C-alpha positions in Angstrom: -127.7 47.3 -49.9 -128.6 49.2 -46.7 -130.3 48.1 -43.5 -133.3 50.3 -44.4 -134.0 47.9 -47.4 -133.7 44.7 -45.4 -136.9 43.3 -44.0 -138.2 40.4 -42.0 -141.6 38.9 -43.0 -143.6 37.2 -40.3 -144.2 33.5 -41.2 -141.3 33.4 -43.6 -137.8 32.4 -42.6 -134.8 34.5 -43.5 -134.4 38.1 -44.6 -135.4 39.9 -47.7 -134.3 42.9 -49.6 -136.8 45.4 -51.0 -136.3 45.5 -54.8 -139.2 47.8 -55.7 -142.5 49.1 -54.7 -145.8 48.4 -56.5 -149.3 49.8 -56.1 -150.3 46.9 -54.0 -147.1 46.2 -52.0 -143.4 45.4 -52.5 -141.2 43.1 -54.6 -138.6 41.5 -52.4 -135.7 39.2 -53.0 -134.6 36.5 -50.5 -131.0 37.1 -49.3 -130.5 33.3 -49.0 -131.4 32.2 -52.6 -132.1 35.4 -54.6 -135.7 34.4 -55.4 -138.0 37.3 -55.9 -141.7 37.5 -55.0 -144.4 40.1 -54.3 -145.4 41.0 -50.7 -148.8 42.7 -50.1 -150.6 44.3 -47.2 -151.6 41.0 -45.7 -148.0 40.2 -44.7 -146.6 41.7 -41.5 -143.2 43.2 -42.4 -140.6 45.2 -40.5 -137.4 46.7 -41.6 -134.4 45.8 -39.5 -133.6 49.4 -39.2 -136.8 49.9 -37.2 -136.0 47.3 -34.6 -134.4 48.0 -31.2 -133.4 45.9 -28.3 -134.4 46.7 -24.7 -131.7 47.6 -22.2 -132.1 48.7 -18.6 -131.4 52.3 -19.7 -132.8 52.7 -23.2 -133.6 50.9 -26.4 -130.5 50.1 -28.5 -131.0 50.1 -32.3 -130.5 46.7 -33.9 -127.8 48.1 -36.2 -125.7 48.9 -33.1 -126.1 45.3 -31.9 -125.1 44.0 -35.3 -122.0 46.3 -35.3 -121.1 44.9 -31.8 -121.4 41.3 -33.1 -119.4 42.2 -36.2 -116.7 43.7 -34.1 -116.6 40.8 -31.7 -116.5 38.2 -34.6 -114.1 40.2 -36.9 -116.7 40.1 -39.7 -117.3 36.3 -39.4 -120.6 34.5 -38.5 -121.7 34.5 -34.9 -122.5 31.4 -32.9 -125.1 28.9 -34.1 -128.6 30.4 -33.4 -129.7 26.8 -32.6 -127.4 26.7 -29.6 -128.9 26.2 -26.2 -130.7 29.0 -24.3 -127.9 29.6 -21.8 -125.2 29.8 -24.5 -127.3 32.3 -26.5 -128.0 34.5 -23.6 -124.3 34.4 -22.4 -123.2 35.3 -25.9 -125.7 38.2 -26.2 -124.5 39.4 -22.8 -121.0 39.7 -24.2 -122.3 41.7 -27.2 -124.8 43.9 -25.3 -124.0 43.6 -21.6 -126.9 45.9 -20.5 -129.7 44.1 -22.3 -132.9 43.7 -20.2 -133.0 40.1 -19.3 -136.7 40.3 -18.3 -137.9 41.7 -21.6 -135.4 40.2 -24.1 -136.1 36.4 -24.4 -133.9 33.7 -25.8 -136.1 33.5 -28.8 -135.4 37.2 -29.5 -131.6 36.6 -29.2 -131.9 33.5 -31.5 -133.6 35.7 -34.2 -131.0 38.5 -33.9 -128.1 36.0 -34.3 -129.8 34.2 -37.2 -130.4 37.6 -38.9 -126.8 38.6 -38.3 -125.5 35.3 -39.8 -127.9 35.7 -42.8 -126.4 39.2 -43.4 -122.9 37.8 -43.2 -123.7 35.0 -45.6 -125.1 37.5 -48.1 -121.9 39.6 -47.8 -123.7 42.6 -46.3 -121.4 45.6 -45.9 -121.6 46.4 -42.2 -119.4 49.5 -42.7 -122.4 51.2 -44.4 -124.2 51.2 -41.0 -121.7 53.3 -39.2 
């Protein structure tokens, strides 16, 4: 499993792995429970590999943020994404100190941490991202 095959679907919680492509869309499998279902052009999807986080200097790819969290937590899950706003922002500041505090909101941080924890729970191999 690589980050290029992991997607987020707007309106659906969790992360999904692309299993195959069809004429009208994709077949995906939920990382949380392994259920498969079709996704068509009506769904807004994005691969995690295409996401970047704003910093004051540049945009940092999400994979680098995941690697920073993975390094900080020694491969374990990060803090609870339902933590309070200040805790989330403080934690994210430890992982990516130069993140743009005006353009990266607590809701963005919450989503990144939830995605990281979902990848850890699904035993994603973070070494493949390096």
